[in-house]
N, C-alpha and C positions, 0 to 999 in steps of 0.2 A: 593806726594799728590795724592790722589785717584781722578779719574775722576768722574764727576757727575753721569754717568750711571752705576758706579760700587758701589754705596752706598748699604749697606746691606738692605735686604728686611724688611719692617716693618710689624708687625702683623696686622696693620690696612689697609694695602694695599689689596684691593679685586680685583683680575683680572676681567676685564670686556671686552668682545669682542662685539663691536657694530655690529648690523645687517648690512651686506653688506660690512664690513671692514675686509680684510684679514690681519692677524697679521704677517705672514711670511715675506712679503716684508719689513715691518718695522724692523724686526730683522736683515735681510740681510743688511739693510742700516745703521746699528749701533744704532738703536733706540729700546727702550724697547716697548713692546705692551702697548696700551692705558690702563690705570688703573683708578680705581675709584678716583675721585679728592677729595672725602670726606675722609681725612686721619688725623691721629694725627699730631700735630705740630712737626716739625723737632727738633731733639735733638741738643744740643750745639755743639757736635763734628761732626755733619753732615754738609756738605757744603750746601749753599743755591742753590736750583735747580730751583728757580722761573725764572731765566734768561735763562734757557735752552730752546731748541726748542721743548720740549716735549708737545704734545697737552694737553689742559686742557678741561675737559668735565664738563658741568654744571649739577646741580642736576636734572633739568628738562629733560635733555638729557638722564641721567642715568635712570630715571623713565620710559621714553619713550622706552628706549632700553630693559628694563626688562619686559615691557608689551607685551602680545602676539599680534602678527600682526593680523589686522582685516581679517576676512574671505574673500578670493578672492584676497588678495594682497600679493605680494612677500615680504619676510622678508627684512627689511631695506628700502623698497620702501616708497614713500610719502603716507601719510594718505589721503584717498579719502573719503570725506563726502558722506552720503547717498544722492542719487539723487532723485528728485521728483517722478520719475517713479518707484522707488523701491517699494513704497506703492502699486501701481497698479500691479506690478509684483507679489507681495505676494498674492494680491486678486485673480489674474488670476490663480496662482498656487493652491490656496485653492479651487477655483471653479472647476478646472480640477480634483483635488483629490476627491472632493465631487461627481462629475459625475462618476468617475471611481468606487467609492464605490457603487453608486446607480445601475450602469450597471452590476456590478459583484455580487450584492446582499449581499455585506459585510456591513450590517447594521442590527440593532435589532428593533423588535417591541414586545410589550407585548401581553398578551392573548386577549386584547380588540382591538388590531390593532394600538395602539398608537405608533407613530414614532417620538421620540424626535428630532432626527437630522433634519428631514425634516421640522418639526415645527420651529426649531430655524433658519434654513437656508432660508426658503422660506416664511412661513406664518407670522411669527412675524415681519420681516422687513416691509412687506406690511401693516400690521395692525398698526405698530408703527408710520407710516406716518399719519395714520388717527387719532389715539388717541392723538398724541403729537403735530402735526402741524395743522391738519384740525379742530379737536375738542378742542384743547388746554386744555386737560383734567387735572384736579387737583385731586389728590388722598390723602385722609387723613384717619387716624385710622388704618394704617397698623400694628401697634403694637398689635392690637387685633387678627390678623391672626396668628395661630400657626406657629412657626418657623420650627417645625418638627412634625410628627405624624398626625393623622387623624383630619379633620375638615370639617364641612358641612357649606358652604357659601350659604345663601339664599337671593335672590335679587328680586327686582321688575322688571317686563318685560314691554317693550314698544317699539315703533318705527316703526310699520308696517313691517319692516324687522329686524330680531333679531340680529342687530349689537351689542347691548349692551352686550350680552354674550361674543362675541369675543373681544370686547374692554376691558371688565372686566378681562378676562383671560390674555391678553397681558400686560395690565398695572400692574396687580398683579405680573406677572413674572418679569417684568422689574424693578419694584420699591421695591418689597419686599426684605429685606436683604438676605433671603435664596433663592430667585429667584424660587419660587415654581410654579409648573404647576397646573392649575385648571382643573380638569377632569369634563367636563360639561355633564349633563344629558339632553337628547333631546327627543322630541316627536317622536312617531312612524313614522309620515309623513317624518321627516328629513331623516330617514334611509331607506325610500322606494324610494327616489329620487336618480337616478344613480350617478351623479357627486357629489352632495351635501353629499350623504352618505359616499363616499370615503374620502372626505375632513374632514368630522366630525370624522370619525374613526381615520384618520391619526393624527389629532390634539388632540386626547385624549378623544373624546366624546363617549358616549354609550347611550343605550335606558334608558329612565327614568322609571325604574322598581326597586322594592325593592331588589330583589336578586343581581342585578348588583351593586346597590348603596352600599349594605352591604359588598359585596366582595371588592370593592374599599376602603371603610372605614376601613374594617378589615385589609387591606394591608397598612394602614397608609397614604392613599392619601388624598389630599385636593379636595373635591367634590363640584361642583357648581350646584345649582338647582333653577329654576324659577317657583314656584308653580302656578302662574297665567296662564301659558301656552299661548295658542293662544288667550284666552280672554284678556290677557294683551297687546300683540303686535297688536291685531286686533281691539282695541277700537278706537272710534272716538276722534278727537282732542279736542272736547268739554269736554271729560272725562279724559283729561290728568292728570297724577299724582294722580289719584284716584284708589287705589288698588282694583282689582277684587277678587272674591272668591278664596281661596287657595285650593280648592278641598277637598279631604278626609284626608289630612295631612299625606300622605304616607312618605314624607321626614322626618317627626318627628318620625315615627315608626322606620325608618332605623337608625336614630341617637340614639334612645333609646336602640335599640338592641345591638348597638356597643359601647354605652357609649361615643359617640362623641359630643364635644361641637358644638353648632349651632352659627354661626356668621352672623347676619343680615347685609345686605349691601344695601344702598340706592343710586340710580343712577339717577341723574338729567341731562337732555340733550338729551336723546333718543327720547322724544316725539316730538321734533321739526325737526328731520332730514327728516322725510316723514310725514307731518301732514295729517292725514286721514280725509278728509272732508265727504266722503260717502262710503258706502259698497254696491256694486251691488250683492246682494245675489243670484239672479237667475244665473248670470254668474259664480259665485263662485261654485254653485252646479253643473253646467254644466262641469266645469273644475276640479271638485272634490277637491276644495280648501276650507280652513276654511273661507276665505273672499276674496273679490276682491276689492282692495282699489282704491279710487279716491283721488288724492292729487293735490296740486297746479301745479305740474310739470308732473305728470303721470296720464293718458297715453298721455297727450297732446304733450309732447316733445319727445316721443319715447324713445330710449335708454338714451338720456340725462336726462330723468325724473328719472333715477335710481341713479343719482349723489346725495348723501345726502347733505342737507343744513348744513352749518358750524356753528352749534349751540355750545355754550359753555357747557362743561360737568364738573360736579362735582360728585365724587364718595367718599362715606364715609362708612368705615367699623365700625360697632357698637360693643360694648363690647360683648364678647361671653356669651351664655347662657349654663351653664353646664347641662349635662344629666346623668352623671355617677351614680348619686344617684337614678335614676328613671328607671334603666334597667329592673326591675321586672314589670314595668307598660307599657311595649311596646304594649300590647294588650288591654289596658284599654282605651276605646273611650273618656272618659271624660278627662283623662290626655293628650291624644294626641290632642284633640280639644283645651284645654286650652293653651297648649304650642304653637300650631300653631297660635292661636289668639294673644299670646304674641309677637311672631315673627312678625306677620303682623302689629300689632300696633306700634312696635318699628320702623319698616321701614317707616310707614306712617308718624309718627311724625318727623322722620329724614328728610323725603322729604320736609315737610313744612319748616324746618329750612334751608335746602339747597336752597330752592326757595327764601327765604328772603335774603340769601347771594348773589343770582344771579338774580337781578331784570330784567336785559336785557338778553333774551335768546341768542342774537347774539353779546353781548358785548365782551370786551377784556378779 
């Protein structure tokens, strides 16, 4: 009678060497190497080997043995779960890699000076704290913003300090399915200020002029413009949410020449962050500023007066206004004026609706 370890090999037997187990000592001691325990039933003429001392391996152990060992662990060693510090290790490593790229100049900017990596790593995290936690911003109508290709986003301006433009661009990038960047158009004064100018360029801004706007739109970018300018952000609190004049409608001409749809956007919440009670015009002229604001906290509290009040923000994107059929009318003053007035009226009516939804400026 044959011994149990001399039975013929079954075609269902799949040799398996467990990590960390040497098969040679087993052979020298008269045992066969450990094999897959999932095999076909024994034939009638085969002896029952269930009583032998051959190790039996469970299916879970087989699957674990076939799985690759986690990085940083020896094969066959115990599985070590991720430690709480691993998350911070990755953050530190990513931060060091970011600093290395910045110091070595291994990053890209476009012809306008836009630096996407710096915007993502530095500016958006800071602004995200404001729009999400401090202002508790709610964004609706994102389906009206093009997922790709050019679009001109036109909004109301307010707040004494133009935080609405920065909050709009960050919220749009974070919540839009395509995570699009909003290339903001700013006044000349913004790009004459040493530090502010650099930040504006790095975050994708450029001067509010038709040639730059048309170049960006022609490249398929999403461009943001606030036609009220300083008249909007520098108005008194008593005139809150009353749109000022839209200028000459230059933004409409840029949209018409490129056939770009215009997306009106209404922003509620910016008027309450720095309520302007008065404007000291002589001091503004002396400092060569468009206005010098007096608010409930500034200049009385010094630097603390620059902390914005935590008003509740609502942002709504309105249905786009097509312009592709009007490209031949870019120089027609009547067409430009009518289209600019349509955009202005759309934003004003949407502001009234949003204010009804938000009766308490500092509510939840």
